[in-house]
Structure formats: C-alpha cells, structure tokens
PLY file of the C-alpha trace (Angstrom):
ply
format ascii 1.0
element vertex 112
property float x
property float y
property float z
element edge 111
property int vertex1
property int vertex2
end_header
4.66 -4.99 -17.49
4.66 -4.32 -13.74
6.18 -6.54 -11.07
3.61 -8.23 -8.86
3.79 -10.22 -5.65
1.20 -13.00 -5.66
-0.24 -14.21 -2.36
-3.06 -16.68 -1.83
-4.17 -18.00 1.55
-6.69 -20.73 2.30
-8.14 -21.76 5.65
-7.97 -25.50 6.32
-10.52 -26.63 8.92
-9.94 -30.38 9.28
-7.35 -33.08 8.67
-9.15 -34.10 5.47
-8.56 -30.62 4.04
-4.92 -30.82 5.16
-4.57 -34.18 3.37
-6.19 -32.94 0.14
-3.91 -29.89 0.17
-0.88 -32.10 0.72
-1.85 -34.49 -2.07
-2.21 -31.54 -4.43
1.02 -29.82 -3.42
3.13 -32.98 -3.39
1.50 -34.14 -6.68
0.29 -37.35 -5.05
-2.98 -36.95 -6.96
-3.67 -35.78 -10.49
-3.20 -32.01 -10.57
-4.38 -30.72 -13.93
-3.53 -27.07 -13.27
0.13 -27.74 -12.44
3.04 -29.15 -14.42
4.27 -32.17 -12.46
7.65 -32.11 -14.19
8.29 -28.66 -12.65
7.69 -29.80 -9.06
11.40 -29.51 -8.29
11.12 -25.74 -8.87
8.77 -25.39 -5.88
10.12 -24.35 -2.49
8.53 -26.36 0.31
9.20 -25.88 4.01
8.54 -28.71 6.46
6.87 -31.97 5.48
7.62 -33.58 2.10
4.70 -36.02 1.87
1.01 -35.96 2.73
1.42 -38.61 5.44
4.22 -36.60 7.06
2.15 -33.40 6.83
-1.00 -34.91 8.37
1.01 -36.49 11.20
2.87 -33.28 12.02
-0.37 -31.26 12.07
-2.30 -33.83 14.13
0.57 -33.98 16.65
0.17 -30.21 17.22
-3.61 -30.22 17.65
-5.24 -30.18 21.08
-7.41 -33.16 22.01
-10.48 -30.90 22.13
-11.14 -28.00 19.80
-14.06 -26.09 18.39
-15.97 -27.78 15.58
-15.37 -24.80 13.29
-11.73 -24.22 14.25
-9.21 -23.37 11.55
-6.35 -25.83 12.06
-4.07 -24.61 9.29
-3.41 -21.93 6.73
-2.08 -22.77 3.30
-0.07 -19.99 1.67
0.92 -19.75 -1.95
3.56 -17.06 -2.33
5.00 -16.26 -5.74
5.62 -13.32 -8.03
5.18 -12.34 -11.63
8.00 -13.54 -13.92
9.02 -9.91 -14.51
9.98 -9.62 -10.84
12.72 -12.22 -11.22
13.99 -11.06 -14.61
14.35 -12.77 -17.97
17.10 -15.22 -16.94
15.78 -16.17 -13.50
15.66 -19.92 -14.15
19.25 -19.99 -15.38
20.67 -19.06 -11.98
21.23 -21.67 -9.30
19.70 -19.53 -6.56
16.66 -18.29 -8.49
14.05 -16.80 -6.18
15.80 -17.87 -2.97
16.03 -14.36 -1.52
12.37 -13.73 -2.35
11.41 -17.01 -0.70
13.52 -16.33 2.42
11.87 -12.91 2.76
8.42 -14.51 2.38
9.16 -17.11 5.08
10.50 -14.38 7.40
7.31 -12.38 6.83
5.13 -15.42 7.63
7.13 -16.16 10.79
6.77 -12.55 11.90
3.02 -12.67 11.20
2.26 -16.07 12.79
5.35 -17.00 14.82
7.69 -19.86 14.12
0 1
1 2
2 3
3 4
4 5
5 6
6 7
7 8
8 9
9 10
10 11
11 12
12 13
13 14
14 15
15 16
16 17
17 18
18 19
19 20
20 21
21 22
22 23
23 24
24 25
25 26
26 27
27 28
28 29
29 30
30 31
31 32
32 33
33 34
34 35
35 36
36 37
37 38
38 39
39 40
40 41
41 42
42 43
43 44
44 45
45 46
46 47
47 48
48 49
49 50
50 51
51 52
52 53
53 54
54 55
55 56
56 57
57 58
58 59
59 60
60 61
61 62
62 63
63 64
64 65
65 66
66 67
67 68
68 69
69 70
70 71
71 72
72 73
73 74
74 75
75 76
76 77
77 78
78 79
79 80
80 81
81 82
82 83
83 84
84 85
85 86
86 87
87 88
88 89
89 90
90 91
91 92
92 93
93 94
94 95
95 96
96 97
97 98
98 99
99 100
100 101
101 102
102 103
103 104
104 105
105 106
106 107
107 108
108 109
109 110
110 111
C-alpha cells in the first residue's frame, strides 16, 4: 500500500466553533469517532483545555471584526500507518519528525 499524508482543514468562524472544536479535540465531550484512551498519542501545540483555547483566541481577536470573519483554522495532520512503518508505536519518538515538519510547514504558510 502507498504512503499518504493526510491533511484536513476547517474554518472556524466564531468562539462557539472554537469551543466545540476544543471540546472534541481535548475529549471534554463524548467523541464517538475517536478512542479516548489513545489521546496521549496525539500531538497538540498550544492550549491544553477548551477554556485555555477560547481565552487565548479571544485575547488575539480585534474588538471589531467582520460578521463573516474566519477567526481560526483547525488542522488535522497525520499520515497513513505505512508511512511510519510497522513498529512505529514501539519507538519513543514515533512521528516526532513528521510532526515537527508539519508545524514548520504551517508556520511558513501562516506565520508563527
């Protein structure tokens, strides 16, 4: 099977959408399509709770903005299991280089 990079991006247009995204990603609400016991395998940059996420985003927002403004982008960046190899979960640094490259790409695309 081929190796695939997997990239999904979603526009978030208000603090409610930011909060729902945070609750899903931090497993603060029931998330049927994700295994909660594997949360520690995720790599998360920045905030580590929904409250922290919403506060950090709201602190960056201008007092006035367009009604239809996009205030955040949510990226899911992963790869097919074949990319990492058969024993990828047995190594302490599994996927770290891939993740560092992905973060560098995002910073180049959007700035830090």
